[in-house]
C-alpha positions in Angstrom: 21.5 8.5 18.7 25.2 8.1 17.7 26.6 11.3 16.0 27.2 10.0 12.5 26.5 11.7 9.1 23.5 9.3 8.6 22.0 10.0 12.0 21.2 13.4 10.5 19.0 11.6 7.9 17.4 9.3 10.5 16.7 12.3 12.7 14.3 13.7 10.0 12.6 10.3 9.6 12.0 9.6 13.3 12.9 12.0 16.1 12.2 15.2 14.2 9.6 14.0 11.7 8.0 17.3 10.5 4.5 16.0 10.5 4.1 13.4 13.2 6.5 15.0 15.8 7.1 18.7 15.1 3.6 19.3 13.6 5.0 21.6 10.9 3.7 22.0 7.3 0.1 21.1 8.2 -1.4 23.1 5.2 0.1 20.9 2.5 -0.2 17.8 4.8 -4.0 18.2 5.0 -4.6 19.8 1.6 -2.8 17.4 -0.7 -3.2 14.0 0.8 -6.6 13.0 -0.7 -4.6 10.3 -2.5 -1.4 8.4 -2.0 0.1 9.7 -5.3 -0.6 13.3 -4.4 1.0 12.8 -1.0 4.1 11.2 -2.5 4.3 13.9 -5.2 4.1 16.7 -2.7 6.7 15.0 -0.4 9.2 14.5 -3.2 8.7 18.1 -4.4 9.3 19.5 -0.9 12.4 17.2 -0.5 13.9 18.6 -3.7 13.5 22.1 -2.4 14.8 21.2 1.1 18.0 19.6 -0.3 18.6 22.4 -2.7 17.9 25.3 -0.4 19.8 23.8 2.6 22.8 23.3 0.4 22.9 26.8 -1.0 22.1 28.4 2.4 25.0 26.5 3.9 27.3 27.5 1.1 26.3 31.2 1.4 25.9 31.5 5.2 29.2 33.4 5.7 28.4 36.0 3.1 24.8 36.8 4.0 24.5 39.7 6.4 22.5 39.0 9.6 20.0 41.8 8.9 18.8 40.3 5.6 19.2 36.6 6.5 15.5 35.6 6.3 14.8 37.5 3.1 17.9 35.9 1.5 16.7 32.5 2.6 13.3 33.1 1.1 14.8 34.2 -2.2 17.0 31.0 -2.3 13.9 28.8 -1.5 11.8 30.6 -4.1 14.5 30.0 -6.8 14.3 26.2 -6.1 10.5 26.3 -6.1 10.4 28.1 -9.5 12.8 25.5 -10.9 10.6 22.7 -9.4 7.5 24.3 -11.0 9.2 24.4 -14.4 10.3 20.8 -14.2 6.9 19.6 -13.0 5.1 21.5 -15.8 7.4 19.9 -18.3 7.6 16.3 -17.1 4.6 15.6 -14.8 1.9 18.1 -15.8 -1.0 15.9 -14.4 0.6 15.8 -10.9 1.4 19.5 -11.1 -2.3 20.3 -12.0 -3.5 18.0 -9.2 -1.3 19.7 -6.5 -2.1 23.1 -7.9 -1.4 26.1 -5.6 0.4 24.0 -3.0 3.6 23.9 -5.2 4.2 27.7 -5.2 3.3 27.7 -1.5 6.4 25.6 -0.7 8.2 29.0 -0.7 6.5 29.8 2.6 6.4 26.3 4.0 7.6 26.6 7.6 9.5 23.3 7.3 11.8 24.6 4.6 12.5 28.0 6.2 12.9 26.4 9.6 15.6 24.0 8.4 17.4 26.8 6.5 17.4 28.9 9.7 18.0 26.3 12.4 20.3 23.9 10.6 21.7 24.9 7.2 22.9 28.4 8.4 25.0 26.8 11.2 26.3 23.5 9.6 28.6 22.4 6.7 27.3 21.9 3.2 27.2 18.0 3.3 25.5 17.9 6.7 22.9 20.4 5.5 22.2 18.4 2.3 21.7 15.3 4.5 19.4 17.2 6.9 17.3 18.3 3.9 17.2 14.7 2.7 16.2 13.4 6.1 13.5 16.0 6.8 12.2 15.6 3.2 12.0 11.8 3.5 10.2 12.1 6.8 7.7 14.5 5.3 7.3 12.3 2.2 6.7 9.2 4.3 4.1 11.1 6.5 2.2 12.5 3.5 2.3 9.2 1.6 1.1 7.3 4.6 -1.7 9.8 5.3 -2.6 9.7 1.5 -2.7 5.9 1.6 -5.1 5.8 4.6 -7.4 8.5 3.2 -7.5 7.0 -0.4 -8.0 3.4 0.9 -10.8 4.3 3.4 -12.4 6.9 1.1 -12.4 5.3 -2.3 -11.3 1.7 -1.8 -8.1 2.3 -3.9 -4.4 2.5 -3.2 -2.2 4.4 -5.7 -5.2 4.3 -8.1 -5.5 0.5 -7.9 -8.9 -0.9 -6.8 -8.6 -2.8 -3.4 -12.3 -3.1 -2.7 -15.5 -1.7 -4.4 -15.8 2.1 -4.2 -19.3 2.0 -2.9 -18.0 0.6 0.4 -15.7 3.6 0.9 -16.4 6.4 3.4 -16.5 9.6 1.4 -15.6 11.8 4.5 -12.0 10.5 4.3 -11.5 12.1 0.8 -12.9 15.4 2.0 -11.3 18.0 4.3 -12.6 16.6 7.6 -11.2 13.2 6.8 -7.7 14.7 6.6 -8.0 15.8 10.3 -9.5 12.5 11.4 -6.9 10.3 9.7 -4.0 12.5 10.8 -5.2 12.5 14.4 -5.5 8.7 14.5 -2.1 8.3 12.8 -0.4 10.6 15.4 -2.2 8.8 18.2 -1.0 5.4 16.9 2.6 6.6 16.5 2.6 8.1 20.1 1.2 4.8 21.5 4.0 2.8 19.7 6.6 5.2 21.1 5.3 4.8 24.7 5.4 1.0 24.3 9.0 1.1 23.1 10.1 3.5 25.9 
């Protein structure tokens, strides 16, 4: 891929998609995607934290001592997660209640810490912000797609809108095993498409 500023964003969407390629952040991926709206909400929340933490880590990389690098990154990430929690409680309380414990758990999400360590601590501020945006958009796309599949097959709805009667839905897709099944089939379909394009 050509080395441009926007190839950093495309990298997170395609080549280093955290869910479909790197298989990172499986806890929120499987736990929050019982509906498309929940998947979208979790993805946008994580994107906010990724952009903010990557930017601050990149700005502070030269003043953070190596011995306390990881604890400092976690404090920076936790600051953005706390800010996110306050904003969600104030403006989207229903979504915050629906996502529950998964919002504070963004602090220990391996995607956020991995990008701070592997990218933001070694690159300029603008590139780090773009990396956070790209990885965040890739994560949001994956969670929303998985949420759409699970909600549609499980309840006959898409973003809460009725597509077909609920009695024809398959309940297993709304439950925990359905998350594994749907994710497995999506990854298989994406890998098949990649092989055809190669």
